[in-house]
N, C-alpha and C positions, 0 to 999 in steps of 0.2 A: 504493500500500500504506500501511497504518498500522503503525508500528514502535514496539515498546516501547523506551523510552530508559532502559535499565538503568543506565548510568553517571550520567545526570542524576538518576534516581530516588535512587541512592545518595548523590550529592553533596548533594541537597536533602532527604534523609531523608523521601521521599514514596513510598508504596507503588506508585502507578501513574501513569506519565507516558508518553504516546504522542506520536509525531510523525507527521503526515500527510505522506508523502513525495511531493511533486508534481514531482520532478525527472524522472519517467519520461515526461512529456509531450514532444511533438516539439521544442519550443523550451526545455524545461527549467524551466518555471514554471507556477503555477496559472493564469496569464493565458491559457494555451492553451484553457482552458474558455471564457473570455470571447471570445477570438478566433474559435474554431470556431463557436460559436453566432451571434455577431454577424455574421460574414462570411457564414455560410450564409443568414441572413435578408436581408442586402444582396443577395446573388446571386439569391435567390428573388424579390426585388422589382425586379430589373433594374438595380440601381445599379452604375454602371461606375467611379465614382471616389469615394474616401472621404478625409476629413481627420481626423487624430487627434493629440492632444497626449499625450505620455507622458514618464515618467521612465526608461523603458527596456524593462521586461518586456512590457508590453502592446504596445509598438511591435514587438517581435520576433514576438510571436504573430500580430498583425494582418498584419505583413509576410509571414509564412509562408503564412497562409491566404488573403490577398489574391492573392499570387503564384499559388497553386494555382487560385484561382477566376477569374483574369483581371481582377481589379479593381485599378485604379491607386490607390496609396496615397500620400498626402502625410502625413509625420510631422513634427510640431513637437516637438523635444526640448530639454530644458534643457541648458545648457552643462556641467552636472555629469554628464551621461551618459558612461559610459566609452567609450574609443575602440573597444574590441572590439565593443561594442553597435552603434556606428555602422557598422563594417565588416559586421556580420551583416545589418543593414538594407539596406545597399548590395548585398549578395549576393542578397537577395530581390528587388531591383529597386525598392525604395521610394524616393520622392523625400524626402530628409531636409533639414529646415530647422532649424538650430541656433539657439536663442534664448538670448541672454544675459539671464538673469532667472530668476524663480521659476517653479514649475510653474503657478501660477495665471496668471502673465503669459503663459506659453507657451499655455495654454488660450485665453486671450482673443485672442491673435494668431491662433491656429489658427481660432477661431470667426469672426473678422473675415475671414480669407482665404477660408474656405468660403462665407460669406455673399456676399462680392464676386464669387466665381466661380460661385455657384449650385450648390455641391457639398454632398454629405451630410457633416455633422459629427457624429462619434461623441461623445456627451455623457458617456461614461465611467460614473461612479457614478450619474448621473441617468438613464441609459438603461435601459429595461426588460430587454433581452437580457442585459446584463452581470450584473445581480442574479439573473436566472433561471438563468444558467449557474453562478454561484457557489453557489447553494443545493444543488447536487448534492454539494458537499463535505460538507455537513451530513448528507445522506442516507447517503453512504458511511461517514462517521465513526460514525453511530448503528448502522448495520448491522454494521460491522467491530468495534466495541466489544462489541456483543451476541455476536458469534461468539467473540471473544477472551475475554470475561469470564464469559459464562454458557453457553457451548457452544451458541449459537444459539437459546436459548429465547426471548429477547426483545431488542429493540433498546434501546440505552442512550444517553442524552445525557451528555456529559462534564460534570464539575463546572465546568470553565472551558474557554473557547476563547481561545487566545492567538495573535495574529498581528501582525507588523510591517506597517505601511501607509504608503502615500503618499497616494492619493486615497480609500481606504477602501472600495472596491467589494467586496473580499473579505469582511470581516466583515458588511457590509450584507446581502449575498446569503446568507452562511452563517446568519445569524440568521433571515432569512426562511425558510430551509429548516428550521431547528429549530422555528420557530413553526408551520409547516405540519405537521411531524411530530407536534407536541403536539396541534394541532387534530384530527388524524386519530386520535389515541390511540395512536400508535406509540411515543411516549416519554412519561414522566410529568412532566418538568420541563424548563425551559430552562437552558442553561449561562450562567454569568456571562462577560462579555467582558473581556479585557485587550488593549488595542490600543496 
């Protein structure tokens, strides 16, 4: 859902601020979009093992969808990942490797591990499925804003799209979605990004 943030609007003296609530997904984050599409593609191509580096939310999404699909998942997490996240991954049956270092270092170690073992390595923001999954957020926002602000007469791009990031796949995919909507003539402008 998209929710009008009335308290935030009042505090910032702004007439319309909305929050896209991604907590309704199975693992509670927007990364479920990425996990669902990416793992579906892995399954369709007969891939039985996958390697992923994550700061936490993508790991949970991939762990859930890989468990459901029968794909063994190796997750390389930074040492900053909360203990609750580690437990969640264990419950899904993922093999968790904790890396003392940055997210970039965890990605490099994960890529080396995958290469040595001949396993599929998910490239995150550089992978096509991740960006394609995230563009659906733009589609939903434009449609939902149109319903909310114009009683369904047209779709609307927000003035701004604001998102916290680690790897950046969210805004990369969302902007791709808004660009496609503009090319199709469903919106008349692109939002500005605040990352």
